[in-house]
C-alpha positions as CSV (number, residue, x, y, z in Angstrom):
1,X,27.1,-29.8,-16.0
2,X,28.7,-26.4,-15.1
3,X,30.5,-26.3,-11.8
4,X,28.3,-23.6,-10.2
5,X,27.5,-23.3,-6.5
6,X,23.7,-22.8,-6.1
7,X,21.9,-21.5,-3.0
8,X,18.5,-22.9,-3.7
9,X,15.0,-21.8,-2.9
10,X,11.8,-23.8,-3.4
11,X,10.4,-23.5,-6.9
12,X,6.9,-24.0,-8.2
13,X,6.7,-26.1,-11.3
14,X,4.2,-24.4,-13.6
15,X,3.5,-27.2,-16.0
16,X,0.5,-29.2,-14.9
17,X,0.2,-27.3,-11.6
18,X,-3.4,-26.2,-12.1
19,X,-6.3,-28.4,-11.1
20,X,-8.8,-26.0,-12.6
21,X,-9.6,-25.3,-16.3
22,X,-7.8,-22.4,-18.0
23,X,-9.1,-18.9,-17.4
24,X,-12.1,-17.6,-19.3
25,X,-13.4,-14.2,-20.0
26,X,-17.0,-14.7,-18.6
27,X,-18.8,-17.3,-16.5
28,X,-15.7,-18.6,-14.7
29,X,-16.6,-20.8,-11.7
30,X,-15.9,-19.4,-8.3
31,X,-12.4,-20.4,-7.0
32,X,-12.3,-22.9,-4.2
33,X,-8.6,-23.5,-4.2
34,X,-6.6,-21.9,-1.3
35,X,-4.6,-18.8,-2.2
36,X,-0.8,-19.2,-2.4
37,X,1.0,-18.8,0.9
38,X,1.5,-15.1,1.6
39,X,-1.0,-13.8,-1.0
40,X,-3.1,-10.8,0.0
41,X,-5.1,-8.1,-1.5
42,X,-3.6,-4.6,-1.8
43,X,-5.6,-1.5,-2.5
44,X,-3.2,1.2,-1.5
45,X,0.5,1.8,-2.2
46,X,2.6,4.9,-2.7
47,X,2.2,5.9,-6.4
48,X,5.3,5.3,-8.5
49,X,7.3,8.5,-8.7
50,X,7.0,10.4,-11.9
51,X,9.8,12.6,-10.8
52,X,12.9,11.1,-12.4
53,X,15.2,13.9,-11.4
54,X,17.7,11.3,-10.2
55,X,18.0,10.1,-13.9
56,X,17.6,6.4,-13.0
57,X,18.7,5.1,-16.4
58,X,22.0,7.0,-16.1
59,X,24.9,5.2,-14.4
60,X,28.7,5.9,-13.8
61,X,30.9,6.2,-16.9
62,X,33.6,3.5,-17.2
63,X,37.2,4.4,-17.8
64,X,38.4,4.5,-21.5
65,X,39.6,1.3,-22.9
66,X,39.0,-2.3,-21.9
67,X,38.3,-3.3,-18.2
68,X,41.4,-4.4,-16.2
69,X,42.4,-8.1,-16.4
70,X,41.1,-10.5,-13.8
71,X,43.0,-10.0,-10.6
72,X,44.5,-6.6,-11.7
73,X,42.4,-4.6,-9.2
74,X,43.2,-1.9,-6.6
75,X,43.9,-3.2,-3.1
76,X,41.0,-3.1,-0.8
77,X,38.4,-2.7,-3.6
78,X,35.3,-4.8,-3.9
79,X,36.7,-6.2,-7.1
80,X,39.8,-7.5,-5.2
81,X,37.6,-8.9,-2.5
82,X,35.6,-10.9,-5.0
83,X,38.8,-12.1,-6.8
84,X,40.3,-13.3,-3.6
85,X,37.1,-15.0,-2.5
86,X,37.2,-16.9,-5.8
87,X,33.5,-16.5,-6.8
88,X,31.0,-13.8,-7.8
89,X,27.8,-14.0,-5.7
90,X,24.9,-13.1,-7.9
91,X,21.2,-12.6,-7.0
92,X,18.9,-14.1,-9.7
93,X,15.4,-15.2,-10.4
94,X,14.5,-18.8,-11.3
95,X,10.9,-18.4,-12.5
96,X,11.1,-16.1,-15.5
97,X,11.1,-18.5,-18.5
98,X,14.0,-18.0,-20.8
99,X,15.1,-14.8,-19.0
100,X,16.2,-16.5,-15.7
101,X,14.7,-19.9,-15.0
102,X,15.5,-23.4,-13.8
103,X,15.6,-25.9,-16.6
104,X,13.5,-28.9,-15.5
105,X,15.8,-31.3,-17.4
106,X,19.2,-30.1,-16.2
107,X,18.3,-28.5,-12.9
108,X,20.5,-25.5,-14.0
109,X,19.3,-21.9,-13.7
110,X,19.8,-20.4,-17.2
111,X,18.6,-17.7,-19.6
112,X,19.4,-14.3,-21.0
113,X,20.2,-12.7,-17.6
114,X,22.3,-15.7,-16.5
115,X,24.5,-15.4,-19.7
116,X,25.2,-11.8,-18.7
117,X,26.0,-12.8,-15.1
118,X,28.5,-15.5,-16.3
119,X,30.3,-12.9,-18.5
120,X,30.7,-10.6,-15.4
121,X,32.2,-13.6,-13.5
122,X,34.6,-14.2,-16.4
123,X,35.7,-10.6,-16.5
124,X,36.4,-10.5,-12.7
125,X,37.7,-14.0,-12.1
126,X,38.8,-15.3,-15.5
127,X,36.3,-18.2,-15.4
128,X,32.6,-17.8,-16.1
129,X,31.7,-20.7,-13.9
130,X,33.2,-19.1,-10.7
131,X,29.8,-17.9,-9.8
132,X,27.4,-18.5,-6.8
133,X,23.7,-18.0,-7.5
134,X,21.3,-16.8,-4.8
135,X,17.6,-17.1,-5.8
136,X,15.7,-14.0,-4.8
137,X,12.1,-12.9,-5.0
138,X,11.3,-9.4,-6.1
139,X,11.0,-8.2,-2.5
140,X,14.4,-9.7,-1.5
141,X,16.5,-8.1,-4.2
142,X,17.3,-4.7,-2.6
143,X,17.8,-6.0,0.9
144,X,20.2,-8.7,-0.4
145,X,22.4,-6.0,-1.9
146,X,22.2,-3.7,1.1
147,X,23.1,-6.5,3.5
148,X,25.9,-7.7,1.4
149,X,24.4,-11.1,0.8
150,X,25.1,-10.7,-2.9
151,X,27.7,-8.7,-4.9
152,X,25.1,-7.8,-7.4
153,X,21.6,-8.6,-8.7
154,X,21.0,-9.5,-12.4
155,X,17.2,-9.8,-12.4
156,X,14.1,-8.4,-14.1
157,X,14.8,-5.3,-11.9
158,X,13.7,-1.8,-13.0
159,X,16.1,1.0,-12.2
160,X,14.1,3.8,-10.6
161,X,14.7,6.7,-8.3
162,X,13.3,5.0,-5.2
163,X,15.7,2.0,-5.6
164,X,18.7,4.3,-6.3
165,X,18.3,5.6,-2.8
166,X,19.4,2.1,-1.5
167,X,21.5,0.6,-4.3
168,X,23.4,1.8,-7.4
169,X,22.6,0.5,-10.9
170,X,24.6,-0.3,-14.0
171,X,23.6,1.1,-17.3
172,X,20.4,-0.4,-18.7
173,X,21.0,-3.9,-20.0
174,X,17.5,-4.7,-21.1
175,X,14.4,-2.6,-21.9
176,X,11.1,-4.2,-21.0
177,X,7.5,-2.9,-20.8
178,X,4.8,-3.5,-18.3
179,X,1.9,-5.3,-19.9
180,X,-1.1,-7.4,-19.0
181,X,-1.8,-11.2,-19.1
182,X,-5.4,-12.4,-19.4
183,X,-7.4,-15.5,-20.4
184,X,-7.0,-16.4,-24.1
185,X,-10.7,-15.6,-24.8
186,X,-10.7,-12.2,-23.1
187,X,-11.4,-9.2,-25.3
188,X,-9.0,-6.6,-23.9
189,X,-9.6,-3.1,-25.3
190,X,-7.1,-1.4,-23.1
191,X,-6.4,-0.5,-19.5
192,X,-10.0,0.6,-18.9
193,X,-10.8,-3.2,-18.8
194,X,-8.8,-3.4,-15.6
195,X,-11.2,-1.1,-13.6
196,X,-12.4,-2.9,-10.5
197,X,-10.6,-6.1,-11.5
198,X,-8.3,-8.3,-9.4
199,X,-4.8,-8.1,-10.8
200,X,-1.9,-10.1,-9.6
201,X,1.7,-8.8,-9.2
202,X,4.7,-9.6,-6.9
203,X,5.4,-7.9,-3.6
204,X,7.6,-4.7,-3.8
205,X,7.5,-4.7,-7.6
206,X,6.9,-1.5,-9.6
207,X,4.1,-3.4,-11.4
208,X,2.0,-3.8,-8.2
209,X,2.3,-0.1,-7.3
210,X,1.4,1.0,-10.8
211,X,-1.7,-1.3,-10.9
212,X,-3.3,-0.1,-7.6
213,X,-2.7,3.5,-8.8
214,X,-3.9,3.0,-12.3
215,X,-5.9,5.9,-13.7
216,X,-9.2,4.0,-14.1
217,X,-12.3,4.1,-12.0
218,X,-12.8,2.1,-9.9
219,X,-9.1,1.2,-9.2
220,X,-8.0,-2.3,-9.8
221,X,-7.4,-4.5,-6.6
222,X,-3.9,-5.7,-6.4
223,X,-3.2,-9.3,-5.4
224,X,0.3,-9.5,-3.9
225,X,2.3,-12.7,-4.1
226,X,6.0,-13.6,-3.7
227,X,6.6,-15.1,-7.2
228,X,5.2,-14.8,-10.7
229,X,4.3,-18.5,-11.0
230,X,1.9,-17.9,-8.2
231,X,0.2,-15.3,-10.4
232,X,-0.2,-17.7,-13.2
233,X,-1.7,-20.4,-11.0
234,X,-4.2,-17.8,-9.5
235,X,-5.2,-16.8,-13.1
236,X,-5.6,-20.4,-14.0
237,X,-7.8,-20.9,-11.0
238,X,-9.9,-17.8,-11.5
239,X,-8.7,-16.2,-8.3
240,X,-7.6,-13.1,-10.3
241,X,-8.8,-11.5,-13.5
242,X,-5.3,-10.7,-14.9
243,X,-1.6,-10.6,-14.2
244,X,0.5,-7.5,-14.8
245,X,4.2,-7.2,-15.0
246,X,7.0,-6.9,-17.6
247,X,6.5,-8.4,-21.0
248,X,9.6,-10.7,-20.6
249,X,7.9,-12.3,-17.6
250,X,4.4,-12.5,-19.2
251,X,5.6,-13.9,-22.5
252,X,7.3,-16.7,-20.5
253,X,4.1,-17.5,-18.6
254,X,2.0,-17.5,-21.8
255,X,4.5,-19.8,-23.5
256,X,3.8,-22.4,-20.7
257,X,0.0,-22.1,-20.9
258,X,-2.0,-21.7,-24.1
259,X,-5.1,-20.7,-22.1
260,X,-3.6,-17.3,-21.4
261,X,-2.3,-14.5,-23.7
262,X,-0.3,-11.2,-23.4
263,X,-2.8,-8.4,-24.1
264,X,-1.8,-5.6,-26.6
265,X,-0.5,-2.3,-25.4
266,X,1.7,-1.4,-22.5
267,X,1.3,0.5,-19.2
268,X,4.9,1.7,-18.8
269,X,8.5,1.2,-19.6
270,X,10.6,-1.0,-17.4
271,X,14.4,-0.5,-17.9
272,X,16.4,-3.2,-16.3
273,X,19.7,-2.4,-14.5
274,X,22.1,-4.5,-12.5
275,X,21.9,-3.6,-8.8
276,X,25.1,-3.1,-6.8
277,X,26.0,-1.7,-3.3
278,X,26.1,2.0,-2.7
279,X,29.5,3.7,-2.4
280,X,31.2,1.2,-4.7
281,X,31.4,3.4,-7.8
282,X,34.6,1.8,-9.0
283,X,32.7,-1.6,-9.1
284,X,29.8,0.0,-11.0
285,X,32.1,1.5,-13.5
286,X,33.8,-1.9,-14.1
287,X,30.4,-3.6,-14.6
288,X,29.4,-0.9,-17.1
289,X,32.7,-1.4,-19.0
290,X,31.9,-5.2,-19.3
291,X,28.4,-4.4,-20.4
292,X,29.7,-2.1,-23.1
293,X,31.9,-4.9,-24.4
294,X,29.0,-7.4,-24.3
295,X,26.9,-5.0,-26.3
296,X,29.5,-3.9,-28.8
297,X,31.0,-7.3,-29.7
298,X,27.8,-9.1,-30.5
299,X,27.4,-11.1,-27.4
300,X,24.2,-9.2,-26.2
301,X,22.6,-9.8,-29.6
302,X,23.6,-13.5,-29.6
303,X,22.1,-14.0,-26.1
304,X,18.9,-12.2,-27.1
305,X,18.5,-14.2,-30.2
306,X,19.1,-17.4,-28.3
307,X,16.7,-16.8,-25.4
308,X,14.2,-14.0,-26.0
309,X,13.7,-13.6,-29.7
310,X,11.9,-17.0,-30.0
311,X,9.7,-15.9,-27.1
312,X,8.9,-12.3,-27.9
313,X,8.9,-12.8,-31.7
314,X,10.6,-9.5,-32.3
315,X,14.1,-8.3,-33.0
316,X,15.9,-6.1,-30.5
317,X,19.1,-4.0,-30.2
318,X,21.2,-3.4,-27.1
319,X,20.1,-0.4,-25.0
320,X,22.3,2.6,-25.5
321,X,24.3,3.4,-22.4
322,X,23.6,6.7,-20.6
323,X,26.0,8.2,-18.1
324,X,25.6,10.7,-15.3
325,X,29.3,11.8,-15.2
């Protein structure tokens, strides 16, 4: 077992968690099960900004050549602080199957995003296992970076202008799309089907804001929860009609429950960046340099083929880096 320090949070085990039959398209019995803790209906949120003048997918250009060797960092820099501490503190998810999830057999958090995080630890500290994981919900990600609780967040986190106001992002390390999860027998012709439906998404996610502002009439009713596994349980128990978020997350939920499926079509692009503190541009440039190496030497493709290709059943290539300077 890897020598990794874990800061743990409670995790809901999806397999076998539902006492109700799987979701159905029509005639579903009324739900009698209590809602997950903290779940609430949301009908109004600020609409996701369509003004991307901040160019959210563009990050800071790394210096030419390979990144500096572990420990060869400027005095007083965040990189030196992390090196002297002896561990990289990373905010992660533990509920996104094969992207970042806790393996029930080993107890380890692993997946595509974790392989990226381990390579960042190796580049800074010379040892990929010198990493401390902090499990974060969607709503906790930005505050954790701002407060300094984590050095960075490697999560299913979309880089957008609103978040750039509080954190800086790396170049895009994965390109996802927002889609919809429904019962396996539902005929889903497109987003019009969502009109007036209850749709689950996590608190402070771009998915939730996009759902409650969807251009259909009547608007969907958002059901806000803290974690995506809560959404799956609510769909299983007929408390919502659908779940909407990134395809990486939905494919993982569908893989764990044959009574649901990912519907065709997408609602928006969701480019994932690694979130880091503001005013630490040197740190961002270093991370971008490591990401470029991971993409160019085949590691990114190996991680994708290991974790996500069997899930998504589609090949992929590393996102091309875009820079703002």
